[in-house]
C-alpha positions as CSV (number, residue, x, y, z in Angstrom):
1,M,0.1,-0.1,-0.1
2,K,1.9,3.4,-1.1
3,K,1.0,6.2,2.0
4,I,0.0,10.2,0.5
5,V,-0.6,12.8,3.1
6,I,-3.2,15.1,2.8
7,N,-4.6,18.1,4.6
8,N,-8.2,17.0,6.4
9,C,-9.6,20.6,6.8
10,H,-10.2,23.7,5.3
11,G,-6.8,25.5,4.8
12,G,-4.4,24.1,3.3
13,F,-1.4,22.1,3.0
14,G,1.2,23.1,5.5
15,L,4.0,22.1,8.0
16,S,4.9,23.7,11.2
17,N,8.1,24.8,11.6
18,E,8.8,21.4,13.6
19,G,7.2,19.9,10.5
20,V,9.7,21.5,8.5
21,E,12.9,20.7,10.4
22,H,11.8,17.2,11.2
23,Y,11.2,17.1,7.0
24,A,14.7,18.5,6.4
25,K,16.5,16.2,9.2
26,L,15.4,13.2,7.6
27,S,15.2,14.4,4.3
28,D,19.1,15.8,4.4
29,L,18.4,18.8,3.1
30,E,20.2,21.7,4.6
31,L,17.7,24.7,5.5
32,V,18.9,27.7,6.6
33,K,16.1,29.5,8.6
34,E,14.9,33.3,8.6
35,E,12.6,34.1,11.6
36,A,9.8,36.2,10.8
37,P,10.1,39.3,12.9
38,Q,7.8,39.0,15.8
39,G,3.4,39.5,14.3
40,W,4.6,39.2,11.4
41,G,3.7,36.0,9.3
42,R,6.3,32.7,9.6
43,T,9.4,31.4,9.4
44,T,11.2,31.2,5.7
45,Y,13.7,28.5,5.5
46,Y,16.0,28.6,2.0
47,L,17.5,26.1,0.1
48,P,21.5,26.4,-0.3
49,D,21.1,27.7,-3.2
50,S,18.8,30.4,-1.6
51,S,16.0,29.6,-3.1
52,I,12.7,29.6,-0.2
53,F,11.9,25.7,0.9
54,M,8.3,25.2,-0.3
55,E,6.4,22.3,1.4
56,W,4.1,22.2,-1.0
57,D,6.4,21.1,-3.5
58,I,7.1,18.2,-1.1
59,A,5.9,14.9,-3.3
60,R,2.9,13.9,-0.7
61,D,3.9,10.4,-0.8
62,D,7.6,11.5,-0.2
63,P,8.7,8.7,2.5
64,M,10.6,11.3,4.7
65,L,6.9,13.5,4.5
66,V,5.0,10.2,5.9
67,Q,7.6,9.8,8.4
68,T,7.5,13.4,10.0
69,V,4.0,13.3,10.1
70,Q,3.7,9.6,11.7
71,A,6.1,11.3,14.6
72,L,5.2,14.4,15.1
73,G,1.6,14.0,14.3
74,D,-0.6,17.1,14.8
75,K,3.1,18.8,15.9
76,A,3.7,18.2,11.8
77,C,0.6,20.6,11.1
78,D,0.6,24.5,10.8
79,H,-2.2,26.7,11.9
80,L,-4.2,26.3,8.5
81,S,-3.2,22.1,8.7
82,D,-4.9,18.9,9.8
83,L,-2.0,16.8,8.0
84,K,-3.2,12.9,7.6
85,I,-1.7,10.2,6.3
86,V,-3.9,7.8,3.1
87,E,-3.4,4.4,2.4
88,I,-3.9,3.3,-1.7
89,P,-3.4,0.1,-3.3
90,D,0.1,0.1,-4.4
91,D,-1.1,0.3,-8.9
92,V,-3.1,3.4,-8.4
93,K,-2.9,5.8,-10.4
94,W,-3.3,9.3,-7.7
95,Q,-3.8,12.6,-7.5
96,I,-4.8,14.9,-4.7
97,D,-8.2,16.9,-5.3
98,E,-9.1,20.0,-3.0
99,Y,-12.0,21.9,-2.2
100,D,-10.9,24.8,0.0
101,G,-7.8,23.2,1.4
102,L,-9.5,20.3,2.4
103,E,-7.9,17.4,0.1
104,W,-8.9,13.9,-0.8
105,V,-7.2,11.5,-2.9
106,A,-8.8,10.3,-6.1
107,E,-8.2,7.9,-8.9
108,Q,-6.0,10.1,-11.7
109,H,-9.1,9.7,-15.1
110,R,-9.3,11.9,-18.1
111,T,-11.6,15.0,-18.8
112,W,-12.7,16.7,-21.2
113,G,-14.5,20.1,-22.2
114,Y,-13.6,21.9,-18.7
115,H,-12.7,25.4,-19.4
116,D,-11.8,24.7,-23.2
C-alpha cells in the first residue's frame, strides 16, 4: 500500500516549523532559517542555492514526509492544516483533489470540455 499525506480540513496543506525541520533532517536537506519578526508571519527556510523551501513542492508520497507526519502527529501541522495519511493500493494512478484546502486522494482519469 502507498501512503500519501493530505490536508484533512479547510485551509490548506502546510507544515509547522517543527515539521519542516524534522522533514529536512530526515531528507538530509540543509536549510537556513530566517525567523519572521514577531507577529509578521511565518518563518522562512532557504535551500543552499538561496531559493525558498516550499513544503507544497514535496511529493505527497515522499517517505520522509510520511515519516514526519507519523512521528510528529499534530505537531507536524501548521495553523491552517490537519495532516492525515491515506493508504491506497500501489498500482493506482492517483492525484490530490481539493476544495477550499480540504483534500482527498482521487484516482486519475481523463476529462474533456472543462474550461476549453
